C-alpha positions as CSV (number, residue, x, y, z in Angstrom):
1,M,-60.5,-5.1,-64.3
2,A,-62.7,-5.9,-61.3
3,S,-61.3,-8.6,-59.1
4,F,-63.6,-11.4,-57.9
5,D,-63.5,-12.8,-54.3
6,S,-64.0,-16.3,-55.7
7,I,-60.5,-16.2,-57.3
8,V,-57.4,-16.5,-55.2
9,V,-53.9,-15.8,-56.7
10,G,-51.6,-17.4,-54.1
11,E,-48.2,-15.8,-53.5
12,D,-48.2,-14.0,-56.9
13,W,-48.8,-17.1,-59.0
14,I,-49.2,-14.6,-61.9
15,S,-48.2,-10.9,-62.0
16,E,-50.9,-9.0,-60.1
17,H,-50.9,-6.1,-62.5
18,Y,-51.0,-8.4,-65.5
19,F,-53.9,-10.3,-63.9
20,T,-56.0,-7.4,-62.7
21,T,-55.6,-4.6,-65.2
22,D,-58.5,-3.8,-67.5
23,S,-56.2,-3.1,-70.4
24,T,-57.0,-5.2,-73.5
25,K,-53.4,-5.3,-74.3
26,E,-50.7,-7.2,-72.5
27,S,-53.0,-8.4,-69.8
28,F,-54.9,-11.6,-68.7
29,H,-58.1,-9.7,-69.2
30,G,-57.2,-9.3,-72.9
31,K,-56.5,-13.1,-73.2
32,V,-59.9,-13.8,-71.7
33,L,-61.6,-11.4,-74.1
34,E,-59.9,-13.2,-77.0
35,L,-61.4,-16.4,-75.8
36,R,-64.8,-14.8,-75.4
37,K,-64.7,-13.6,-79.0
38,Y,-63.8,-17.1,-80.1
39,W,-66.6,-18.7,-78.0
40,D,-69.1,-16.2,-79.4
41,A,-68.1,-17.1,-83.0
42,E,-68.4,-20.8,-82.2
43,K,-71.8,-20.3,-80.8
44,K,-73.0,-18.5,-84.0
45,E,-72.0,-21.7,-85.8
46,D,-74.0,-23.8,-83.4
47,R,-70.9,-25.4,-82.0
48,A,-70.5,-26.1,-78.2
49,T,-68.1,-24.1,-76.1
50,V,-66.8,-24.5,-72.6
51,R,-68.4,-21.2,-71.6
52,D,-71.9,-22.4,-72.7
53,D,-71.4,-25.8,-71.0
54,L,-70.4,-24.1,-67.8
55,L,-73.3,-21.7,-67.9
56,S,-75.8,-24.4,-68.6
57,A,-74.5,-26.5,-65.7
58,T,-74.5,-23.8,-63.1
59,S,-77.8,-24.8,-61.4
60,G,-76.8,-28.5,-61.2
61,L,-73.3,-27.6,-60.0
62,Q,-74.7,-25.4,-57.3
63,T,-76.9,-28.2,-56.0
64,A,-74.1,-30.8,-56.2
65,L,-71.3,-28.7,-54.6
66,A,-73.5,-27.2,-51.9
67,G,-74.7,-30.7,-51.0
68,L,-71.1,-31.9,-50.2
69,A,-71.3,-30.1,-46.8
70,E,-73.8,-32.7,-45.7
71,N,-72.7,-35.6,-47.9
72,P,-68.9,-35.4,-48.5
73,D,-68.9,-39.0,-49.8
74,C,-70.6,-37.7,-53.0
75,A,-67.4,-35.8,-53.9
76,P,-66.3,-38.1,-56.7
77,E,-69.7,-37.7,-58.5
78,A,-69.6,-33.9,-58.0
79,H,-66.0,-33.7,-59.2
80,A,-66.9,-35.7,-62.4
81,F,-69.8,-33.2,-63.0
82,V,-67.3,-30.3,-62.7
83,R,-64.9,-31.9,-65.2
84,R,-67.7,-32.5,-67.7
85,A,-68.8,-28.9,-67.5
86,L,-65.2,-27.8,-68.2
87,G,-64.8,-30.2,-71.2
88,Y,-62.8,-33.0,-69.6
89,P,-63.7,-36.7,-69.4
90,S,-65.8,-37.9,-66.4
91,E,-63.7,-41.0,-65.9
92,L,-60.2,-40.9,-64.5
93,S,-57.4,-43.5,-64.4
94,T,-54.4,-44.0,-62.2
95,F,-51.3,-41.9,-62.9
96,R,-48.1,-44.0,-62.8
97,A,-44.6,-42.7,-63.0
98,E,-41.1,-43.3,-61.7
99,R,-38.8,-41.0,-59.8
100,A,-35.2,-42.1,-59.3
101,G,-36.2,-45.7,-59.3
102,S,-39.2,-45.2,-57.1
103,E,-42.7,-45.9,-58.4
104,I,-45.4,-43.2,-57.9
105,E,-49.1,-44.0,-58.2
106,I,-51.9,-41.4,-57.9
107,P,-55.4,-43.0,-58.3
108,D,-58.1,-41.2,-60.2
109,A,-55.9,-38.5,-61.7
110,R,-55.4,-39.1,-65.4
111,A,-58.0,-37.8,-67.8
112,G,-58.0,-40.0,-70.9
113,D,-54.7,-39.9,-72.7
114,A,-53.9,-36.3,-71.6
115,T,-50.3,-35.9,-70.3
116,S,-50.3,-32.1,-69.9
117,V,-52.6,-32.1,-66.8
118,L,-53.5,-34.3,-63.9
119,F,-56.7,-34.0,-61.8
120,L,-56.1,-34.9,-58.1
121,Q,-59.2,-35.8,-56.0
122,G,-59.2,-34.1,-52.6
123,V,-61.6,-34.4,-49.7
124,P,-64.1,-31.4,-49.9
125,V,-62.9,-28.4,-47.9
126,A,-64.6,-25.1,-47.1
127,S,-61.5,-22.8,-47.6
128,I,-58.3,-22.7,-49.6
129,E,-56.4,-22.6,-46.3
130,D,-57.9,-26.0,-45.4
131,L,-56.9,-27.4,-48.8
132,L,-53.3,-26.3,-48.3
133,D,-53.1,-27.5,-44.7
134,P,-51.5,-31.0,-44.7
135,E,-53.8,-32.0,-41.8
136,T,-57.0,-31.2,-43.7
137,G,-56.0,-31.1,-47.3
138,L,-56.2,-34.8,-48.0
139,L,-56.7,-37.1,-51.0
140,I,-59.9,-39.1,-51.1
141,T,-57.8,-42.2,-52.0
142,P,-54.1,-41.9,-50.9
143,A,-51.4,-41.9,-53.5
144,T,-48.3,-44.1,-53.0
145,E,-44.6,-43.9,-53.6
146,D,-42.8,-47.3,-53.4
147,G,-45.9,-48.6,-51.6
148,K,-45.8,-45.9,-48.9
149,P,-49.1,-43.9,-48.7
150,I,-49.3,-40.2,-49.4
151,D,-52.4,-38.7,-47.9
152,S,-51.6,-35.0,-48.3
153,V,-52.8,-33.2,-51.4
154,G,-49.7,-31.0,-51.3
155,K,-47.3,-33.9,-51.1
156,A,-49.0,-35.7,-53.9
157,V,-48.8,-32.6,-56.2
158,S,-45.1,-32.3,-55.4
159,A,-44.6,-36.0,-56.1
160,A,-46.3,-35.7,-59.5
161,F,-44.1,-32.7,-60.5
162,R,-40.9,-34.5,-59.3
163,S,-41.6,-37.6,-61.3
164,D,-39.7,-38.6,-64.5
165,T,-42.7,-37.8,-66.6
166,P,-44.3,-34.8,-64.9
167,P,-47.4,-33.1,-66.1
168,A,-47.2,-29.4,-67.1
169,F,-50.1,-28.6,-64.7
170,V,-52.1,-30.2,-61.8
171,V,-55.7,-29.4,-61.0
172,V,-56.8,-30.3,-57.4
173,Q,-60.5,-30.8,-57.0
174,A,-61.7,-30.5,-53.4
175,G,-65.4,-30.0,-53.4
176,Q,-66.2,-26.4,-54.2
177,W,-62.5,-25.5,-54.6
178,L,-60.4,-25.9,-57.7
179,L,-56.6,-25.3,-57.4
180,L,-54.3,-25.0,-60.3
181,A,-50.6,-25.7,-59.9
182,E,-47.5,-25.4,-62.2
183,A,-44.2,-27.1,-61.4
184,E,-41.9,-24.2,-60.9
185,R,-44.5,-22.0,-59.2
186,W,-45.7,-24.8,-56.9
187,A,-42.1,-25.2,-55.6
188,E,-42.2,-21.6,-54.6
189,G,-45.5,-21.9,-52.8
190,R,-47.5,-20.2,-55.6
191,Y,-50.9,-21.4,-57.0
192,L,-54.2,-20.2,-58.5
193,A,-57.5,-21.3,-56.9
194,V,-61.3,-20.6,-57.4
195,D,-64.3,-21.2,-55.2
196,L,-66.6,-22.7,-57.9
197,L,-69.6,-22.7,-55.7
198,V,-69.5,-18.9,-55.4
199,V,-69.0,-18.7,-59.1
200,V,-72.1,-20.8,-60.0
201,E,-74.2,-19.1,-57.4
202,R,-73.4,-15.7,-58.7
203,R,-73.5,-16.6,-62.4
204,H,-71.7,-13.4,-63.5
205,E,-72.1,-13.5,-67.3
206,A,-70.7,-10.1,-68.3
207,R,-68.1,-10.1,-71.1
208,G,-64.7,-10.8,-69.5
209,G,-66.5,-11.4,-66.2
210,E,-66.3,-14.2,-63.6
211,I,-67.8,-17.0,-65.7
212,D,-65.5,-16.1,-68.6
213,R,-62.5,-16.0,-66.4
214,V,-63.2,-19.4,-64.7
215,A,-63.9,-21.0,-68.1
216,A,-60.7,-19.5,-69.4
217,M,-58.6,-20.7,-66.4
218,F,-59.9,-24.2,-66.1
219,G,-61.7,-25.0,-69.4
220,K,-60.2,-27.7,-71.6
221,Q,-58.7,-25.1,-74.0
222,A,-56.5,-23.8,-71.1
223,L,-54.8,-27.1,-70.1
224,L,-54.9,-29.4,-73.1
225,P,-52.6,-28.9,-76.1
226,D,-54.1,-27.3,-79.2
227,A,-53.5,-28.7,-82.7
228,D,-50.0,-27.2,-82.7
229,G,-49.1,-28.7,-79.4
230,N,-49.3,-25.4,-77.5
231,I,-50.9,-25.1,-74.0
232,W,-52.9,-21.8,-73.4
233,W,-51.7,-21.4,-69.8
234,T,-48.1,-21.9,-70.8
235,G,-48.3,-19.0,-73.2
236,V,-50.2,-16.8,-70.8
237,L,-47.6,-17.3,-68.0
238,E,-44.8,-16.5,-70.5
239,D,-46.6,-13.3,-71.5
240,S,-47.0,-12.4,-67.9
241,V,-43.3,-12.7,-67.3
242,K,-42.5,-10.7,-70.5
243,H,-44.9,-8.0,-69.2
244,T,-43.1,-8.0,-65.9
245,V,-39.7,-7.5,-67.6
246,G,-41.2,-4.4,-69.1
247,V,-42.3,-3.4,-65.6
248,S,-38.7,-3.8,-64.4
249,K,-37.6,-1.2,-67.0
250,D,-40.1,1.2,-65.5
251,L,-38.9,0.3,-62.1
252,R,-35.4,1.3,-63.0
253,E,-36.6,4.8,-64.0
254,G,-38.7,4.9,-60.8
255,I,-35.7,4.2,-58.7
256,R,-33.7,6.9,-60.4
257,L,-36.4,9.4,-59.7
258,S,-36.7,8.1,-56.1
259,I,-33.0,8.7,-55.5
260,E,-33.6,12.3,-56.5
261,I,-36.7,12.5,-54.2
262,I,-34.8,11.1,-51.2
263,A,-31.7,13.2,-51.8
264,N,-33.6,16.5,-52.3
265,D,-35.7,15.8,-49.2
266,V,-32.5,15.2,-47.2
267,V,-31.1,18.5,-48.5
268,T,-34.3,20.3,-47.6
269,R,-34.5,18.9,-44.1
270,R,-30.9,19.7,-43.4
271,G,-31.6,23.3,-44.4
272,Q,-34.6,23.4,-42.1
273,R,-32.3,22.3,-39.2
274,G,-29.6,24.7,-40.0
275,L,-27.2,22.0,-41.2
276,T,-25.0,22.7,-44.2
277,L,-23.9,20.4,-47.0
278,D,-20.2,20.9,-46.2
279,G,-18.3,17.7,-46.4
280,I,-21.2,15.8,-48.1
281,D,-20.4,14.5,-51.6
282,G,-23.4,14.3,-54.0
283,Q,-22.3,10.8,-55.1
284,D,-22.2,9.6,-51.4
285,L,-25.8,10.8,-50.9
286,A,-26.8,9.1,-54.1
287,K,-25.3,5.8,-52.9
288,H,-27.1,6.1,-49.5
289,S,-30.3,6.8,-51.2
290,L,-29.9,3.8,-53.5
291,R,-29.2,1.6,-50.6
292,F,-32.3,2.8,-48.8
293,L,-34.4,2.0,-51.8
294,Y,-32.8,-1.4,-52.2
295,R,-33.6,-2.3,-48.6
296,I,-37.2,-1.8,-49.5
297,L,-36.9,-3.7,-52.7
298,F,-35.2,-6.6,-51.0
299,L,-37.8,-6.9,-48.3
300,L,-40.6,-6.6,-50.9
301,Y,-39.1,-9.6,-52.7
302,A,-38.6,-11.4,-49.3
303,E,-42.3,-10.9,-48.5
304,A,-43.2,-12.3,-51.9
305,S,-40.9,-15.3,-51.3
306,P,-41.6,-16.7,-47.9
307,E,-39.4,-19.7,-48.6
308,M,-36.5,-17.4,-48.0
309,R,-37.5,-17.1,-44.3
310,V,-36.1,-13.6,-44.0
311,L,-39.3,-12.2,-42.6
312,P,-42.0,-13.7,-40.3
313,T,-44.6,-13.4,-43.1
314,G,-47.9,-15.1,-42.4
315,A,-48.0,-13.9,-38.8
316,A,-50.9,-11.4,-38.4
317,E,-48.8,-9.2,-36.1
318,Y,-46.2,-8.8,-38.9
319,E,-48.8,-8.2,-41.7
320,E,-50.7,-5.6,-39.7
321,G,-47.8,-3.8,-38.0
322,Y,-44.6,-4.2,-39.9
323,G,-45.2,-5.7,-43.4
324,L,-44.4,-3.6,-46.5
325,D,-47.6,-4.9,-48.1
326,R,-49.7,-2.7,-45.8
327,L,-48.0,0.3,-47.3
328,R,-49.6,-0.3,-50.7
329,D,-52.8,1.4,-49.8
330,L,-50.9,4.3,-48.2
331,T,-49.4,5.2,-51.6
332,L,-52.9,6.2,-52.7
333,T,-53.8,8.1,-49.5
334,E,-53.8,11.9,-49.9
335,L,-51.7,13.9,-47.3
336,V,-53.9,16.9,-46.7
337,S,-52.0,18.9,-44.0
338,E,-48.4,20.2,-43.8
339,Q,-47.9,18.2,-40.7
340,A,-48.9,15.0,-42.5
341,R,-46.6,15.8,-45.4
342,S,-43.6,16.8,-43.3
343,G,-44.0,14.1,-40.6
344,T,-41.8,11.0,-40.6
345,H,-44.3,8.2,-39.6
346,L,-43.6,6.2,-42.8
347,Y,-39.8,6.7,-42.6
348,E,-39.8,5.6,-38.9
349,S,-41.9,2.5,-39.7
350,L,-39.4,1.5,-42.4
351,A,-36.5,2.3,-40.1
352,T,-37.9,0.0,-37.4
353,L,-38.3,-2.9,-39.8
354,F,-34.8,-2.3,-41.2
355,C,-33.4,-2.5,-37.7
356,L,-35.3,-5.7,-36.9
357,V,-34.0,-7.4,-40.1
358,D,-30.4,-6.2,-39.5
359,R,-30.1,-7.1,-35.8
360,G,-32.7,-9.8,-35.5
361,H,-35.2,-10.1,-32.7
362,T,-36.3,-12.6,-30.1
363,P,-39.6,-11.9,-28.3
364,R,-39.0,-10.9,-24.7
365,E,-40.5,-13.3,-22.2
366,R,-40.5,-11.0,-19.1
367,E,-43.8,-9.9,-17.6
368,N,-45.1,-6.4,-18.1
369,V,-42.7,-5.6,-20.9
370,T,-43.8,-2.5,-22.8
371,D,-40.8,-1.6,-24.9
372,D,-40.5,-4.7,-27.1
373,P,-40.4,-3.4,-30.7
374,A,-41.9,-6.6,-32.1
375,P,-43.8,-8.5,-29.4
376,G,-44.4,-12.1,-30.4
377,L,-42.3,-11.9,-33.6
378,E,-39.0,-13.5,-34.3
379,F,-36.5,-12.1,-36.8
380,Q,-33.3,-13.9,-37.7
381,P,-30.4,-11.3,-38.0
382,L,-29.5,-10.8,-41.6
383,R,-26.2,-9.0,-40.9
384,A,-25.8,-7.8,-44.5
385,D,-23.9,-4.7,-45.5
386,L,-27.1,-3.3,-47.1
387,F,-28.8,-3.0,-43.7
388,K,-25.9,-1.7,-41.6
389,P,-26.7,1.8,-40.2
390,A,-23.7,3.3,-41.8
391,S,-25.1,2.5,-45.3
392,T,-27.8,5.1,-45.0
393,A,-26.3,7.4,-42.3
394,L,-26.8,10.6,-44.4
395,I,-30.5,9.9,-44.6
396,D,-31.0,8.7,-41.0
397,E,-29.4,11.9,-39.7
398,V,-32.5,13.9,-40.6
399,G,-35.1,11.3,-41.7
400,L,-37.5,11.5,-44.6
401,G,-40.9,13.3,-44.7
402,N,-44.1,11.4,-45.3
403,E,-44.7,13.1,-48.7
404,A,-41.3,12.1,-50.0
405,T,-41.5,8.6,-48.7
406,Q,-45.0,8.2,-50.2
407,Q,-43.7,9.3,-53.6
408,V,-40.9,6.8,-53.3
409,L,-43.3,4.0,-52.4
410,E,-45.5,4.9,-55.3
411,H,-42.5,4.4,-57.7
412,L,-41.6,1.1,-56.1
413,L,-45.0,-0.4,-55.7
414,L,-47.1,0.9,-58.6
415,S,-46.5,0.2,-62.3
416,K,-45.8,3.2,-64.5
417,E,-48.7,5.4,-65.5
418,S,-49.6,5.0,-69.2
419,K,-49.0,8.0,-71.4
420,G,-52.2,9.9,-72.2
421,R,-54.2,7.9,-69.7
422,K,-53.7,9.4,-66.3
423,G,-54.4,6.9,-63.6
424,A,-55.2,4.1,-66.0
425,D,-53.5,0.7,-66.3
426,R,-51.7,1.1,-63.0
427,G,-51.3,-1.9,-60.7
428,F,-49.1,-3.2,-57.9
429,I,-45.8,-4.6,-59.1
430,S,-45.3,-8.3,-58.4
431,Y,-41.9,-8.8,-56.8
432,A,-42.1,-12.6,-56.9
433,E,-42.6,-12.4,-60.7
434,L,-39.8,-9.9,-61.1
435,G,-37.2,-12.3,-59.5
436,I,-33.9,-11.6,-57.8
437,N,-32.0,-11.6,-61.1
438,Q,-34.0,-8.8,-62.6
439,L,-33.8,-6.8,-59.4
440,G,-30.0,-7.2,-59.5
441,A,-29.9,-6.1,-63.1
442,V,-31.8,-2.9,-62.1
443,Y,-29.3,-2.3,-59.3
444,E,-26.3,-2.8,-61.5
445,G,-27.7,-0.5,-64.2
446,L,-28.2,2.3,-61.7
447,M,-24.7,2.0,-60.4
448,S,-23.5,3.8,-63.6
449,Y,-25.5,6.9,-62.5
450,T,-23.9,9.6,-60.5
451,G,-25.4,12.3,-58.3
452,F,-24.4,15.9,-57.9
453,F,-25.5,19.1,-56.3
454,A,-26.4,21.8,-58.9
455,E,-24.6,25.0,-58.1
456,E,-26.5,27.0,-60.6
457,D,-29.8,26.9,-62.6
458,L,-29.7,24.2,-65.2
459,Y,-31.7,23.0,-68.2
460,E,-32.1,19.3,-68.8
461,V,-31.9,18.3,-72.5
462,A,-32.4,15.1,-74.4
463,K,-33.2,14.1,-78.0
464,N,-36.7,15.3,-78.7
465,G,-37.1,16.1,-75.0
466,D,-37.4,12.4,-74.1
467,A,-35.1,11.7,-71.1
468,E,-35.8,7.9,-70.8
469,K,-32.7,7.0,-72.9
470,G,-30.4,9.5,-71.2
471,S,-30.2,13.2,-70.8
472,W,-27.8,16.1,-70.2
473,V,-27.9,19.2,-68.1
474,V,-26.5,22.5,-69.2
475,P,-26.2,25.9,-67.6
476,M,-28.9,28.4,-68.6
477,D,-26.3,30.8,-70.1
478,R,-25.0,28.1,-72.4
479,A,-28.3,26.8,-73.8
480,D,-28.9,29.4,-76.5
481,H,-27.8,27.2,-79.3
482,L,-30.1,24.2,-78.4
483,D,-33.3,23.3,-80.3
484,E,-36.5,24.1,-78.4
485,K,-37.8,20.5,-78.9
486,D,-34.8,19.0,-77.0
487,F,-35.6,20.6,-73.7
488,V,-37.0,18.2,-71.0
489,R,-40.0,20.0,-69.7
490,T,-40.2,18.9,-66.1
491,L,-39.4,20.8,-62.9
492,T,-36.4,19.4,-61.0
493,D,-34.8,20.0,-57.7
494,R,-31.2,20.8,-56.6
495,F,-30.0,17.2,-56.5
496,R,-29.8,15.4,-59.8
497,M,-28.9,11.9,-61.1
498,S,-27.7,11.3,-64.6
499,S,-26.3,8.6,-66.8
500,A,-24.6,11.0,-69.2
501,W,-21.7,13.4,-69.2
502,Q,-22.8,16.7,-67.7
503,M,-21.8,20.0,-69.4
504,V,-21.3,21.7,-66.0
505,P,-17.6,22.7,-65.2
506,C,-17.9,22.2,-61.4
507,A,-20.1,19.1,-61.5
508,G,-19.1,16.8,-64.3
509,F,-20.2,13.2,-63.7
510,G,-21.6,10.0,-65.1
511,H,-20.3,7.8,-68.0
512,R,-17.0,9.3,-68.9
513,V,-17.0,9.8,-72.6
514,A,-14.5,11.5,-74.9
515,G,-14.2,15.2,-74.4
516,A,-14.5,17.5,-71.5
517,C,-16.8,20.3,-70.4
């Protein structure tokens, strides 16, 4: 699904893959198309729809919203026009609630008798950054808590959600900008916003396009309960989380494959340097590989959760020079030369970041300093066992090639490729949506796997050739009795990971079940 520059998904408010994929199943796009089908049916019956109302109002909205740059005092009238176009009442009343004995009042916020959503009236702004800035993101009329004024839009939204009778959602109107907030996500710094002026100027009417999306996100059917008391956005966010749970299952398999990629690259690079595997246990190498991967996963989650303050996210120097987010595009970059494939630039970039997180870093203030690894950036030392050098010593001894590192990043950053649709339905995994508990479950599940070095050629077998639910490896000279359909038909390397008992006399490992090889 094409993304639109008018729509801003702040800090993974909704799973990026769920929001942007063009699949009609298990995606936000599919939900929008369902609404478009409903709107089309209603139109055939000569009944009004939010989509038609928004389309018919685009010219007037463009004039009203563009005019706020010269006449910001006209914002209340422009905001009322926007609400009418989206199916809400023009007139608003004061929202009153209590919180721990304190009385909260937010003027011009309640639409009729709706309790599921509030509309806060902000001073017109030109950018979402201005709206989120407490110095410029201000209410037209201040709210109050126990008589004390609240000027900041952000503080007013937080006060509404903390009240004893909170709304499910809050919409902030600030001139051309609409911002949608939900209680739990707002507390994590996450939001959804749209530049309505750009939308009405562009008037993109295609099925599932920009007009459809904005009508779906902010129309009355999205935020007001239906006849059964259900709120559309609540269901969509729940579906997004369920979809992400599915992604976490794919991530577990991706990590298992990544352990094999890392370990085999280490074996290859040791061989190229004339180093043997004497004294190195396959399970130790598996553990070092898993720790290396979980350093990346932890930092991906930390980047998606700036409130943790593990990383200096938001600083341009970090985003451009150190952030893992910049590696997303590199997963799709073709490595055309042997030097590019065997070089260690990606590994070294990760190693530098791991070191900064482990030891911390305070910018040096001496003049003419040229060896500062992170000029201008401050890292607080994490001092966790996961980041200690000894945790990945077997990898750091020889490093990782760019090709292997790129394959690993692809497994960690991109959702699984759909069967039968090569390259389709892949998107970047949202680590804010996954959550630390799901990442922990993935880690614990992988701890039951064991690594080993294959001393002879092996066949991998699984029921019907599907290794996703566990597989076995057997020596080639002991595979004559196996059914052809049970062979897993993928090429594997010397180092293997498995969750099942292996029928290899010198390398049995995994879940210890009854019997012996």
